N, C-alpha and C positions, 0 to 999 in steps of 0.2 A: 583464549583464542578464536579468532571468526571463522567462518564456512568461508575458504577463498576458491571460487570458479578456476580451477588451473587449468593451462595448455598442457602439460606434459605429467607425467607419472611420479617423475623425480624432483620436487620442488627445487627450486633455483633460488627464491628469496625466502627471508625469514621475516615472521613477523615480531615486533618489539614493541613495548610498552611501557612507559615510565609518566608516573604524575598523571594519569589518567589518557596521555596522548598516543595514539598508535601509529605507529608507520612501518614501513618495509624497507628491508635491507639486505645487500649483497655480501653474503659469506666472503666471497673472494676479496672485497673491499675492507672489511675487518680483517681479515687476516693478512692485510700489509702493517697492520699496526701502525700507521701512518696519518690514518684520517676519521674523522667523525662525520657520516654521512646519513642521509636517509631519504625517504620518497614519500611523500606524505598520503595521509588517508583523508577520509570523512571525520573520522572520529576525532574528540577531545578539544574541539571549540568550541565559540559561543555562540555563532553566525546562526540565522533563523530564518526560516522558508526554504526558497531553492537553494540557499547557501550552504543550508544546515550540513554541518556544525565549524568543521575547519576549512573556512574559504580564506585563501592569502591575497584574492584580487582587490584592491582598491577602486578600481574602476567597472565593475560590473553593476555596480547598485547597492553594496551592500554598506553598511554602517561602518565607517571607519575605522570607531572605536573599538568595535567587534575584531576589524581584520586587524586592528592592532594588538588586540588581546591573543589573537590567536598568534600572532608571531611572537609573542611573548612567551606564550606557553609554550610551543615548539623549541625556542632558544632554552627555556629552562629543563624541557624534557633531554633535549641531547647535550646539555651543560654547556652551549655555545654562548657569545655575546651578541646581543640583539642589534646593538649599536654597532656591530661590526660587520652586520649583514652587507651584501651588495648585490643586488637585483638587477636583471638583465630588463630592455625595452624591445620586445621581441617583434619583427616584422616579417618574418619568413626570410631574412636573409643568412650570407652565412660570414658575417661580422662577428670578429671575437677581439673583445677589450681586454687589454691587459689593465688588471685591477693595481692601484696601490694604495697606499693610506690617505689619501684626497679624497678615496671613492666610499671611505668608511660609513656604512649609513644609509647610503641613497638609494630609494626606493622604499625603504621601512620608516627610518627616523627623518629624513631629508628627501627634499625632489630628488630627481635624477636630471642631471645637465648633460644627458647625452640620449639619444637616440636609436632607432636601428641596430642593435645589439642583441645577439642571439646566442653568442657563447660569452664566459669568461672564463681568463686563466690568472693564476697568481703563482709565486711562493712565499707570500708572507703568511705565515704560521697565526692562526686564531682569527682570519677572515673567513666568513663563510659565504661562500657564493650560492647564488639563489636564480633558480629559473622555473618557469610556468609550466602545464601541464593540463591537458582534458583531452588526449587520445594522442596527440603529436608524441616522438620518440625522445626522452630523456639519453644523453649521450656522460658516463662519467669516466675521466681520466684520472690516474695516479701515475707519475715518473717516480718510480721507486728508488732511481738512482740521483736523479736530481732535487728530488722533495719539491715537485711541483705539480699542481692539479689545473684541472679542467672540468668547466662544467656546461652542455651544450644544450638546446631545442632546436629539434629536427623533425619538422612534419614531413609533406612529401615533397615539398618545394626544396627544403634544406637538404632532404636525403637524395635526392636526384642531383642535386648541385656540390654533393660530399660534403657537408657541414663537419663531420667526424675527421675527415682527413684534413679540412682548413684547419680546424682545432689542433691537430699533430701538427702541422705545418706551422702555425703559430707559435706553440711550445718550443719547437726546435729553434726554429727563428729567433726566440727572445731569450731562451735558457738551454740552447743546445740539446734539447729530449731528443734520446734515441727510442724509436717508436719500439725496441725489441726490449725497452726496460719497462713498457707504460701496460699497467693494468689497466683493462675498459670494460665498461657494464652497459648494457643496453635495457635501460629501465620500462616499469609498465606503460602501457600504450596499447594502442587497437591493434587487435590482432589479423590474420589475413582472411577469417572468414568472418568477421566483423566489418571490413574494409571494403566497400563497393565504390568504385573509380570510373569515370569514362576512358574511353578510348584516347583521348587528347591527353591526359596522363600518361597512360600505359605508352604511348609514341614517346616521351618523353626520357622514358625509366630504358624504353628500348635503344633509344640513342646514346645512353647513358652507361648500360650495362653490357658487358659481352653478351653477345647471342646464348653461349653457352648455359648463363644464367637465367634464363628465362622461364625455364619449367617450375624453377623453384623461387620466382619471385612472384609470378601472376598468373590466372588462369581465368579462360574467357565462360562467361554464362550465356545459358540460351537466349538473354535478353538483350545481349549484346554488349553488357556491362561487363566489369573484368572484378576481381579479389585480387590485392595488392598484398604484398608482403614486407612490409617496411621492416619488420625486425631480421630478415635473413638481407634485403637491401642493405641495411646498416651494418651488418654482420661483415656483409662483404667490402663495403668501403672502408671498415677498420682494417680488415686482413690488408687488402692491397694495400693500404696507408702503413704497413709493416710491423703492426701488432701481430703477435705469435696467436695463433688460435687457442691455444690452452691458457692465454690471459684475456680472452675474449668471454665475457658471461652476458648471457642472454636471457630477459625476463621469461616469466613461465604464465605472467597475471596480464589479463588484458584489462583494459578500462573498461570497456564496454560492457564486457561481462560478468562485471562487477557491481551493477548501479546502487548498490545500498552500502559501499564502501570507497568506490572512486567515483567520481566527476566523469561524463562523459561528453563531451561537445557532439557527436552524432546522435548521442541518446535523448539529450535534452536541450540541444542549441545554446540559445545563450542566457535562458532561466537557469544557471549553474554558477556553483563557485568555482574556483583554480585549485588543483593541486600544485604543489611545489617540490624541487629536489634541492636538496642542499647536499654540499660537500667542504667541510673545512679540512685544513691542514694543520694538524694538531701541533701545539706550543714545544 
């Protein structure tokens, strides 16, 4: 077990390990019995240098063979099919793609024929949805009644534009999801203490969120900058979208606070690998 720097006294995420690969897991998703999921760490891969060792990005300068081997190792550790993984093409939008059989392997085995996709939804068992992270917020969704899953990427732009609510809206539109039946998790990402932003960002959050939430969302520092709480912002978005508070789990692990275990864009800028969230509806 690794020594995680956690933000709460009671752990909300558990560490898992199989075949030398280490990842983080939400008990709330495990308890559904319906999905296999993970949030990757830096441990268990073959990449080297700033990408060491479990990098999942083909576009940051890493050896493509190493990246593909990392996917193979994660797939084996989770006991999912690498050839049925489907990967986003993230550009901080709120676009959510409905994943079909035609998408199998896109982003891992074959090229993606889509762009500007920050969320994925499906009801096909055995398909693993994959999204990238290095401080932004992963959002996991499991509709326990309709057997539908969703996985989304929500940076500050996605959060202020309510990516979580848009993912639920698409699940409802396509599959008839009732938000009351959804178990949702807000995954490892940058914490408020580590996330400094300017007034131009805060002004957008002031427009997007009710004033009653301001004290919990941000505070101003003597230098005129602000510390922004993306975890709380996404919790509010999911709650206002109709997911019961008792069915929302929030990370207790910050990507910036754990540099030896997780990649952080704020800490390393471009010289780093990418983490991934994985979510698969079990057969």
